[in-house]
Every structure is written in structure tokens, then in C-alpha cells.
N, CA and C atoms as a LAMMPS dump frame, in Angstrom:
ITEM: TIMESTEP
0
ITEM: NUMBER OF ATOMS
489
ITEM: BOX BOUNDS ff ff ff
-5.0000000000000000e+02 5.0000000000000000e+02
-5.0000000000000000e+02 5.0000000000000000e+02
-5.0000000000000000e+02 5.0000000000000000e+02
ITEM: ATOMS id mol type element x y z
1 1 1 N 0.75 -1.131 0.084
2 1 2 C 0.005 -0.012 -0.143
3 1 3 C 0.871 1.198 -0.029
4 2 1 N 0.447 2.148 -0.821
5 2 2 C 1.318 3.36 -0.823
6 2 3 C 0.308 4.583 -0.458
7 3 1 N 1 5.519 0.062
8 3 2 C 0.294 6.749 0.472
9 3 3 C 0.006 7.637 -0.927
10 4 1 N -1.294 8.13 -0.874
11 4 2 C -1.733 8.901 -2.113
12 4 3 C -0.662 9.967 -2.271
13 5 1 N -0.334 10.723 -1.292
14 5 2 C 0.517 11.989 -1.677
15 5 3 C 1.777 11.772 -2.555
16 6 1 N 2.289 10.562 -2.482
17 6 2 C 3.417 10.353 -3.265
18 6 3 C 3.184 9.343 -4.533
19 7 1 N 2.045 9.77 -5.209
20 7 2 C 1.661 8.738 -6.234
21 7 3 C 2.362 9.01 -7.578
22 8 1 N 2.753 8.076 -8.317
23 8 2 C 3.217 8.056 -9.6
24 8 3 C 2.725 6.693 -10.267
25 9 1 N 1.75 6.904 -11.136
26 9 2 C 1.1 5.825 -11.988
27 9 3 C 2.014 5.319 -13.043
28 10 1 N 2.268 3.896 -12.635
29 10 2 C 3.246 3.297 -13.583
30 10 3 C 2.31 2.007 -14.145
31 11 1 N 1.172 2.078 -14.293
32 11 2 C 0.35 0.992 -14.795
33 11 3 C -0.415 1.309 -15.943
34 12 1 N -1.033 0.504 -16.8
35 12 2 C -1.83 0.712 -18.031
36 12 3 C -3.33 1.103 -17.711
37 13 1 N -3.756 0.466 -16.562
38 13 2 C -5.149 0.718 -16.216
39 13 3 C -5.249 0.938 -14.779
40 14 1 N -6.158 1.915 -14.514
41 14 2 C -6.305 2.496 -13.091
42 14 3 C -7.766 2.429 -12.621
43 15 1 N -7.959 1.825 -11.533
44 15 2 C -9.316 1.841 -10.774
45 15 3 C -9.369 3.015 -9.786
46 16 1 N -10.354 3.818 -9.733
47 16 2 C -10.442 4.691 -8.603
48 16 3 C -11.758 4.598 -7.932
49 17 1 N -11.705 4.53 -6.616
50 17 2 C -12.859 4.368 -5.69
51 17 3 C -12.867 5.61 -4.903
52 18 1 N -14.145 6.286 -4.829
53 18 2 C -14.103 7.394 -3.964
54 18 3 C -15.603 7.388 -3.394
55 19 1 N -15.72 7.959 -2.069
56 19 2 C -16.966 8.14 -1.462
57 19 3 C -17.029 9.742 -1.518
58 20 1 N -18.236 10.268 -0.799
59 20 2 C -18.571 11.649 -0.634
60 20 3 C -17.209 12.51 -0.093
61 21 1 N -16.481 11.879 0.837
62 21 2 C -15.379 12.538 1.383
63 21 3 C -14.071 12.446 0.415
64 22 1 N -14.084 11.5 -0.338
65 22 2 C -12.852 11.356 -1.344
66 22 3 C -12.949 12.013 -2.668
67 23 1 N -14.118 12.193 -3.062
68 23 2 C -14.302 12.68 -4.508
69 23 3 C -13.527 13.896 -4.74
70 24 1 N -13.579 14.706 -3.838
71 24 2 C -13.035 16.288 -4.022
72 24 3 C -11.325 16.183 -3.979
73 25 1 N -10.819 14.881 -3.723
74 25 2 C -9.297 14.694 -3.701
75 25 3 C -8.95 14.055 -5.148
76 26 1 N -9.728 13.681 -5.928
77 26 2 C -9.532 13.025 -7.138
78 26 3 C -8.965 13.637 -8.399
79 27 1 N -9.006 14.938 -8.338
80 27 2 C -8.685 15.791 -9.512
81 27 3 C -7.277 15.552 -10.028
82 28 1 N -6.189 15.765 -8.937
83 28 2 C -4.793 15.564 -9.32
84 28 3 C -4.508 14.163 -9.926
85 29 1 N -5.232 13.032 -9.622
86 29 2 C -5.017 11.582 -9.997
87 29 3 C -5.627 11.52 -11.467
88 30 1 N -6.746 12.099 -11.606
89 30 2 C -7.444 11.874 -12.999
90 30 3 C -6.603 12.944 -13.995
91 31 1 N -6.098 13.973 -13.645
92 31 2 C -5.062 14.742 -14.383
93 31 3 C -3.961 13.948 -14.906
94 32 1 N -3.351 13.165 -14.081
95 32 2 C -2.084 12.403 -14.565
96 32 3 C -2.499 11.319 -15.267
97 33 1 N -3.809 10.683 -15.049
98 33 2 C -3.958 9.578 -15.769
99 33 3 C -4.438 10.042 -17.436
100 34 1 N -5.082 11.325 -17.268
101 34 2 C -5.5 11.68 -18.699
102 34 3 C -4.095 12.119 -19.447
103 35 1 N -3.218 12.739 -18.789
104 35 2 C -1.82 13.279 -19.218
105 35 3 C -1.165 12.01 -19.905
106 36 1 N -1.18 10.906 -19.192
107 36 2 C -0.501 9.559 -19.807
108 36 3 C -1.417 8.828 -20.593
109 37 1 N -2.621 9.167 -20.974
110 37 2 C -3.592 8.591 -21.826
111 37 3 C -3.697 7.143 -21.274
112 38 1 N -4.132 6.913 -20.073
113 38 2 C -4.276 5.566 -19.507
114 38 3 C -5.817 5.416 -19.285
115 39 1 N -6.075 4.171 -19.517
116 39 2 C -7.574 3.715 -19.384
117 39 3 C -7.934 3.751 -17.842
118 40 1 N -9.115 4.045 -17.458
119 40 2 C -9.302 4.146 -16.032
120 40 3 C -10.836 3.94 -15.769
121 41 1 N -11.129 3.433 -14.555
122 41 2 C -12.681 3.36 -14.284
123 41 3 C -12.829 3.982 -12.922
124 42 1 N -13.847 4.683 -12.763
125 42 2 C -14.156 5.436 -11.503
126 42 3 C -15.404 4.86 -10.97
127 43 1 N -15.377 4.6 -9.639
128 43 2 C -16.544 4.002 -8.9
129 43 3 C -16.821 5.111 -7.747
130 44 1 N -17.874 5.766 -7.978
131 44 2 C -18.193 6.841 -6.923
132 44 3 C -19.477 6.073 -6.123
133 45 1 N -19.254 6.101 -4.697
134 45 2 C -20.268 5.525 -3.977
135 45 3 C -20.625 6.59 -2.824
136 46 1 N -21.667 7.314 -2.81
137 46 2 C -21.9 8.24 -1.801
138 46 3 C -22.367 7.574 -0.507
139 47 1 N -22.541 6.227 -0.427
140 47 2 C -22.703 5.613 0.779
141 47 3 C -22.046 4.409 0.818
142 48 1 N -22.017 3.635 1.839
143 48 2 C -21.058 2.471 2.025
144 48 3 C -21.595 1.313 0.886
145 49 1 N -20.703 0.845 0.004
146 49 2 C -20.969 -0.156 -1.09
147 49 3 C -21.028 -1.516 -0.419
148 50 1 N -21.877 -2.316 -1.061
149 50 2 C -21.915 -3.785 -0.587
150 50 3 C -20.584 -4.318 -0.826
151 51 1 N -20.395 -5.367 0.078
152 51 2 C -19.216 -6.351 -0.022
153 51 3 C -19.142 -6.959 -1.362
154 52 1 N -20.493 -7.461 -1.737
155 52 2 C -20.522 -8.247 -2.853
156 52 3 C -20.151 -7.592 -4.168
157 53 1 N -20.603 -6.276 -4.291
158 53 2 C -20.489 -5.588 -5.405
159 53 3 C -19.061 -5.197 -5.548
160 54 1 N -18.493 -4.853 -4.328
161 54 2 C -16.968 -4.435 -4.311
162 54 3 C -16.082 -5.574 -4.768
163 55 1 N -16.385 -6.675 -4.259
164 55 2 C -15.554 -7.866 -4.513
165 55 3 C -15.756 -8.316 -6.01
166 56 1 N -16.885 -8.159 -6.735
167 56 2 C -17.155 -8.315 -8.102
168 56 3 C -16.319 -7.537 -8.954
169 57 1 N -16.422 -6.095 -8.481
170 57 2 C -15.774 -5.089 -9.296
171 57 3 C -14.18 -5.274 -9.195
172 58 1 N -13.592 -5.643 -7.982
173 58 2 C -12.153 -5.866 -7.923
174 58 3 C -11.729 -6.838 -8.593
175 59 1 N -12.544 -8.081 -8.438
176 59 2 C -12.009 -9.355 -9.108
177 59 3 C -12.043 -9.45 -10.44
178 60 1 N -12.825 -8.497 -11.207
179 60 2 C -12.935 -8.548 -12.716
180 60 3 C -11.942 -7.756 -13.341
181 61 1 N -10.83 -7.474 -12.781
182 61 2 C -9.705 -6.51 -13.49
183 61 3 C -8.643 -7.121 -13.822
184 62 1 N -7.887 -6.529 -14.897
185 62 2 C -6.519 -7.019 -15.405
186 62 3 C -5.54 -7.14 -14.285
187 63 1 N -4.685 -7.972 -14.41
188 63 2 C -3.488 -8.337 -13.404
189 63 3 C -2.73 -6.921 -13.632
190 64 1 N -2.321 -6.441 -12.467
191 64 2 C -1.424 -5.187 -12.443
192 64 3 C -2.058 -4.146 -12.667
193 65 1 N -3.354 -4.05 -12.307
194 65 2 C -4.242 -2.68 -12.271
195 65 3 C -3.921 -1.821 -11.031
196 66 1 N -3.546 -0.589 -11.149
197 66 2 C -3.516 0.258 -10.157
198 66 3 C -4.887 0.691 -9.424
199 67 1 N -5.052 0.577 -8.086
200 67 2 C -6.146 0.981 -7.348
201 67 3 C -5.946 2.026 -6.468
202 68 1 N -6.763 3.146 -6.62
203 68 2 C -6.635 4.25 -5.785
204 68 3 C -7.894 4.206 -5.019
205 69 1 N -7.93 4.323 -3.557
206 69 2 C -9.028 4.44 -2.655
207 69 3 C -8.833 5.734 -1.977
208 70 1 N -10 6.444 -2.073
209 70 2 C -9.976 8.026 -1.437
210 70 3 C -11.413 7.877 -0.817
211 71 1 N -11.383 7.612 0.476
212 71 2 C -12.792 7.293 1.288
213 71 3 C -12.667 7.649 2.709
214 72 1 N -13.842 7.664 3.441
215 72 2 C -13.65 7.854 4.803
216 72 3 C -12.972 6.538 5.38
217 73 1 N -12.405 6.716 6.512
218 73 2 C -11.441 5.672 7.102
219 73 3 C -11.957 4.31 7.106
220 74 1 N -13.159 4.043 7.443
221 74 2 C -13.789 2.759 7.723
222 74 3 C -13.978 2.097 6.398
223 75 1 N -14.442 3.125 5.425
224 75 2 C -14.902 2.513 4.223
225 75 3 C -13.57 2.075 3.37
226 76 1 N -12.497 3.036 3.382
227 76 2 C -11.22 2.748 2.765
228 76 3 C -10.685 1.493 3.256
229 77 1 N -10.709 1.203 4.677
230 77 2 C -10.035 0.057 5.181
231 77 3 C -10.852 -1.117 4.718
232 78 1 N -12.05 -1.169 4.493
233 78 2 C -12.822 -2.225 3.776
234 78 3 C -12.558 -2.464 2.507
235 79 1 N -12.297 -1.396 1.534
236 79 2 C -12.085 -1.694 0.311
237 79 3 C -10.719 -2.16 0.142
238 80 1 N -9.763 -1.685 0.786
239 80 2 C -8.258 -2.079 0.982
240 80 3 C -8.24 -3.714 1.409
241 81 1 N -9.079 -4.038 2.367
242 81 2 C -9.095 -5.412 2.749
243 81 3 C -9.613 -6.371 1.573
244 82 1 N -10.618 -5.871 1.009
245 82 2 C -11.263 -6.551 -0.086
246 82 3 C -10.399 -6.744 -1.348
247 83 1 N -9.662 -5.705 -1.644
248 83 2 C -8.593 -5.643 -2.69
249 83 3 C -7.392 -6.613 -2.422
250 84 1 N -7.098 -6.702 -1.256
251 84 2 C -5.969 -7.646 -0.85
252 84 3 C -6.427 -9.098 -0.916
253 85 1 N -7.677 -9.314 -0.499
254 85 2 C -8.356 -10.606 -0.71
255 85 3 C -8.545 -11.006 -2.361
256 86 1 N -8.816 -9.962 -3.05
257 86 2 C -8.951 -10.259 -4.415
258 86 3 C -7.537 -10.428 -5.087
259 87 1 N -6.493 -10.437 -4.366
260 87 2 C -5.186 -10.588 -5.033
261 87 3 C -4.379 -9.394 -5.591
262 88 1 N -4.809 -8.193 -5.137
263 88 2 C -4.057 -6.953 -5.337
264 88 3 C -2.823 -6.959 -4.448
265 89 1 N -1.602 -6.558 -4.957
266 89 2 C -0.285 -6.277 -4.214
267 89 3 C -0.489 -5.052 -3.529
268 90 1 N 0.25 -4.906 -2.373
269 90 2 C 0.311 -3.542 -1.629
270 90 3 C 0.924 -2.441 -2.753
271 91 1 N 1.772 -2.831 -3.448
272 91 2 C 2.431 -1.774 -4.338
273 91 3 C 1.494 -1.405 -5.406
274 92 1 N 0.401 -1.973 -5.684
275 92 2 C -0.699 -1.675 -6.643
276 92 3 C -1.825 -0.864 -6.011
277 93 1 N -1.966 -0.616 -4.71
278 93 2 C -2.933 -0.011 -3.875
279 93 3 C -2.426 1.341 -3.325
280 94 1 N -3.21 2.448 -3.732
281 94 2 C -2.834 3.788 -3.273
282 94 3 C -4.042 3.957 -2.225
283 95 1 N -3.717 4.539 -1.1
284 95 2 C -4.707 4.722 -0.084
285 95 3 C -4.948 6.083 0.626
286 96 1 N -6.056 6.731 0.58
287 96 2 C -6.062 7.927 1.082
288 96 3 C -7.391 7.928 2.043
289 97 1 N -7.046 7.867 3.538
290 97 2 C -8.246 7.701 4.389
291 97 3 C -8.578 9.111 4.842
292 98 1 N -9.886 9.405 4.663
293 98 2 C -10.268 10.823 4.771
294 98 3 C -11.244 10.83 5.899
295 99 1 N -11.138 11.801 6.844
296 99 2 C -12.011 11.799 7.932
297 99 3 C -11.501 11.958 9.317
298 100 1 N -11.941 11.066 10.256
299 100 2 C -11.845 11.215 11.563
300 100 3 C -10.38 11.571 12.054
301 101 1 N -9.47 11.304 11.191
302 101 2 C -7.968 11.697 11.542
303 101 3 C -7.342 10.503 12.379
304 102 1 N -8.097 9.602 12.798
305 102 2 C -7.362 8.598 13.693
306 102 3 C -6.572 7.765 12.812
307 103 1 N -5.474 7.384 13.488
308 103 2 C -4.418 6.506 12.83
309 103 3 C -4.036 5.373 13.859
310 104 1 N -4.341 4.134 13.584
311 104 2 C -3.813 3.04 14.467
312 104 3 C -2.347 2.757 14.266
313 105 1 N -1.937 2.926 15.484
314 105 2 C -0.266 2.802 15.654
315 105 3 C -0.211 1.682 16.601
316 106 1 N 0.828 0.537 16.282
317 106 2 C 1.07 -0.337 17.036
318 106 3 C 2.55 -0.295 17.719
319 107 1 N 2.793 -0.411 18.95
320 107 2 C 3.863 -0.17 19.599
321 107 3 C 4.941 -1.255 19.231
322 108 1 N 6.13 -0.843 18.856
323 108 2 C 7.306 -1.778 18.562
324 108 3 C 7.805 -2.66 19.703
325 109 1 N 7.394 -2.165 20.908
326 109 2 C 7.8 -3.017 22.051
327 109 3 C 6.879 -4.081 22.478
328 110 1 N 5.594 -3.556 22.659
329 110 2 C 4.489 -4.375 23.228
330 110 3 C 3.365 -4.897 22.273
331 111 1 N 3.563 -4.284 21.083
332 111 2 C 2.437 -4.47 19.969
333 111 3 C 1 -4.079 20.362
334 112 1 N 0.826 -3.224 21.396
335 112 2 C -0.46 -2.691 21.813
336 112 3 C -0.934 -1.756 20.605
337 113 1 N -2.107 -1.654 20.469
338 113 2 C -2.71 -0.898 19.275
339 113 3 C -3.099 0.519 19.935
340 114 1 N -2.727 1.538 19.402
341 114 2 C -3.062 2.781 20.033
342 114 3 C -3.667 3.533 18.933
343 115 1 N -4.514 4.369 19.191
344 115 2 C -5.302 5.297 18.343
345 115 3 C -4.692 6.864 18.493
346 116 1 N -4.153 7.392 17.469
347 116 2 C -3.8 8.724 17.579
348 116 3 C -4.366 9.518 16.519
349 117 1 N -4.351 11.027 16.934
350 117 2 C -4.884 11.854 15.986
351 117 3 C -3.911 12.657 15.089
352 118 1 N -2.568 12.492 15.33
353 118 2 C -1.641 13.154 14.679
354 118 3 C -0.164 12.395 14.584
355 119 1 N 0.823 13.127 13.907
356 119 2 C 2.069 12.391 13.856
357 119 3 C 3.04 12.501 14.884
358 120 1 N 2.601 13.109 16.112
359 120 2 C 3.473 13.659 17.1
360 120 3 C 3.735 12.441 18.049
361 121 1 N 4.993 12.284 18.616
362 121 2 C 5.277 11.256 19.63
363 121 3 C 4.395 11.331 20.568
364 122 1 N 3.948 10.041 21.13
365 122 2 C 3.187 9.922 22.265
366 122 3 C 3.669 8.556 23.024
367 123 1 N 2.937 8.487 24.234
368 123 2 C 3.226 7.343 25.163
369 123 3 C 2.373 6.139 24.947
370 124 1 N 2.739 5.015 24.633
371 124 2 C 2.03 3.864 24.488
372 124 3 C 1.236 3.701 25.683
373 125 1 N -0.152 3.462 25.421
374 125 2 C -1 3.288 26.461
375 125 3 C -0.917 2.193 27.317
376 126 1 N -0.126 1.154 26.985
377 126 2 C 0.2 -0.283 27.49
378 126 3 C 1.435 -0.155 28.385
379 127 1 N 2.529 0.165 27.67
380 127 2 C 3.85 -0.016 28.233
381 127 3 C 4.497 1.354 28.426
382 128 1 N 3.894 2.39 28.11
383 128 2 C 4.403 3.805 28.435
384 128 3 C 5.642 4.099 27.637
385 129 1 N 6.065 3.245 26.424
386 129 2 C 7.132 3.778 25.754
387 129 3 C 6.721 4.946 24.952
388 130 1 N 7.628 5.832 24.718
389 130 2 C 7.499 6.942 23.913
390 130 3 C 7.724 6.448 22.533
391 131 1 N 6.825 6.614 21.515
392 131 2 C 6.756 6.25 20.37
393 131 3 C 6.422 7.353 19.25
394 132 1 N 6.866 7.323 18.078
395 132 2 C 6.416 8.144 16.995
396 132 3 C 5.772 7.425 15.964
397 133 1 N 4.701 7.652 15.43
398 133 2 C 4.06 7.054 14.296
399 133 3 C 4.864 6.964 13.014
400 134 1 N 5.266 6.004 12.263
401 134 2 C 6.007 6.057 11.076
402 134 3 C 5.013 5.958 9.799
403 135 1 N 5.622 5.762 8.745
404 135 2 C 4.647 5.523 7.533
405 135 3 C 4.907 4.012 7.025
406 136 1 N 5.46 3.204 7.92
407 136 2 C 5.499 1.753 7.448
408 136 3 C 4.223 1.018 8.1
409 137 1 N 3.354 0.634 7.215
410 137 2 C 2.093 0.015 7.328
411 137 3 C 2.076 -1.459 7.331
412 138 1 N 1.564 -1.976 8.444
413 138 2 C 1.573 -3.542 8.645
414 138 3 C 0.259 -3.984 8.145
415 139 1 N 0.083 -4.961 7.231
416 139 2 C -1.034 -5.375 6.67
417 139 3 C -1.576 -6.481 7.764
418 140 1 N -0.561 -6.997 8.333
419 140 2 C -0.931 -7.948 9.42
420 140 3 C -1.738 -7.275 10.705
421 141 1 N -1.099 -6.25 11.067
422 141 2 C -1.656 -5.449 12.179
423 141 3 C -2.872 -4.395 11.791
424 142 1 N -2.9 -4.162 10.542
425 142 2 C -3.571 -3.028 9.825
426 142 3 C -3.528 -1.806 10.853
427 143 1 N -2.194 -1.393 10.916
428 143 2 C -1.668 -0.47 11.718
429 143 3 C -0.324 0.148 11.136
430 144 1 N 0.029 1.377 11.79
431 144 2 C 1.366 1.705 11.246
432 144 3 C 2.314 1.36 12.46
433 145 1 N 3.472 1.212 12.13
434 145 2 C 4.472 0.972 13.153
435 145 3 C 4.801 2.114 14.005
436 146 1 N 5.021 2.122 15.351
437 146 2 C 5.44 3.199 16.051
438 146 3 C 6.833 2.957 16.622
439 147 1 N 7.842 3.807 16.114
440 147 2 C 9.196 3.773 16.493
441 147 3 C 9.539 4.348 17.868
442 148 1 N 10.445 3.769 18.77
443 148 2 C 10.721 4.399 19.913
444 148 3 C 11.387 5.952 19.588
445 149 1 N 11.141 6.715 20.607
446 149 2 C 11.814 8.099 20.425
447 149 3 C 12.764 8.253 21.733
448 150 1 N 13.774 8.562 21.313
449 150 2 C 14.96 8.669 22.493
450 150 3 C 15.508 9.954 22.435
451 151 1 N 15.975 10.393 23.625
452 151 2 C 16.652 11.803 23.863
453 151 3 C 18.19 11.582 23.939
454 152 1 N 18.928 12.212 23.022
455 152 2 C 20.317 12.156 23.088
456 152 3 C 20.899 12.842 24.26
457 153 1 N 20.241 13.677 24.982
458 153 2 C 20.665 14.427 26.054
459 153 3 C 20.676 13.621 27.365
460 154 1 N 19.818 12.535 27.38
461 154 2 C 19.992 11.861 28.527
462 154 3 C 20.56 10.562 28.37
463 155 1 N 21.754 10.561 28.052
464 155 2 C 22.67 9.34 27.661
465 155 3 C 23.011 8.83 29.076
466 156 1 N 23 7.453 29.218
467 156 2 C 23.353 6.785 30.412
468 156 3 C 24.012 5.275 30.11
469 157 1 N 25.4 5.469 30.482
470 157 2 C 26.16 4.259 30.361
471 157 3 C 26.279 3.901 28.787
472 158 1 N 26.453 4.637 27.98
473 158 2 C 26.598 4.339 26.788
474 158 3 C 25.379 3.863 25.948
475 159 1 N 24.235 3.906 26.593
476 159 2 C 22.914 3.583 25.885
477 159 3 C 21.959 4.742 26.108
478 160 1 N 20.967 4.856 25.313
479 160 2 C 19.966 6.107 25.404
480 160 3 C 18.987 5.774 26.357
481 161 1 N 18.634 6.795 27.1
482 161 2 C 17.621 6.549 28.096
483 161 3 C 16.54 7.326 27.507
484 162 1 N 15.174 6.755 27.652
485 162 2 C 13.996 7.328 26.964
486 162 3 C 13.691 8.577 27.688
487 163 1 N 13.183 9.592 26.946
488 163 2 C 12.751 10.824 27.588
489 163 3 C 11.31 10.837 27.885
């Protein structure tokens, strides 16, 4: 899975999925598609689509098709999971979750799932390790990895002490 912010379309066919929240973010993508003269399909769903329709749509595509998902967080996650089940590789999926701003981050020490609203370092709710969300997404955990944050000013016996 790739973040939408850094997209570069290198496929011959592109699928675009957007809901009410995501449709306003689709213009830069369609501009690049048109510029490269690529074929594409747009599915606009103002409400949560049925799993059966999504599975059928995703399963009936050419191998190597790029998939862009621009939707509310819960819908985007559902489409992403169905795409993976249909055989899409992470490298072929571009994801932009729009809405509540919550990001699932798992602690690198205890693997506890934390919900955060921004990219700032925070303390794990389980083990209190100070971690910072990364852009490394785990499809196993359905969350981003949280890296430990250490302070160089509090060095102790050649190792870093957490601030």
C-alpha cells in the first residue's frame, strides 16, 4: 500500500474508488491519468457499498491494475481489505483515508494498538514507551509501526535513556 501523496502511476489501467469525502481529492489523479492517456474506471459511492459489489468489481480487473482508494477511514479500510483478498499487491494500492483523523499505531515493544490523531510522538497506552508513528504500514496489524523516540541529552552508560 502506498500513500496517495506520493503517487506515480506506472500501470496501464487504473481503478478509482471514492466516496463523498474522497471525491474532492481525485482531480490530481485524473489529471495524471489523462496526461498519460491511460484507461481508467471510477466508482463513486456516496454511501457504503456492498461487499458483494466491491468484490465483483475488484475481481474482474486485469492483473497489475493500479487501485486508488479515497474514502472515509472505515470504508477505505474495507475496500483495501477486499482488494488484498482479491489478489492486489500492496504496491498496486494507493490509499487515502479521509475523515476522523485517527491512525492506528502499534507499539514496537509490546504491540499494543494505539489510536492517535496526529504524527506527534506519544506514550504507548500499555507500556508507556514513547513512540512516534511511522509511514510503515503493517497489513498484518492493520496499523502503522510506532518507533521508539529517544533523547540524546539523557545518555546513560553508553545507551540512550528514554525521555
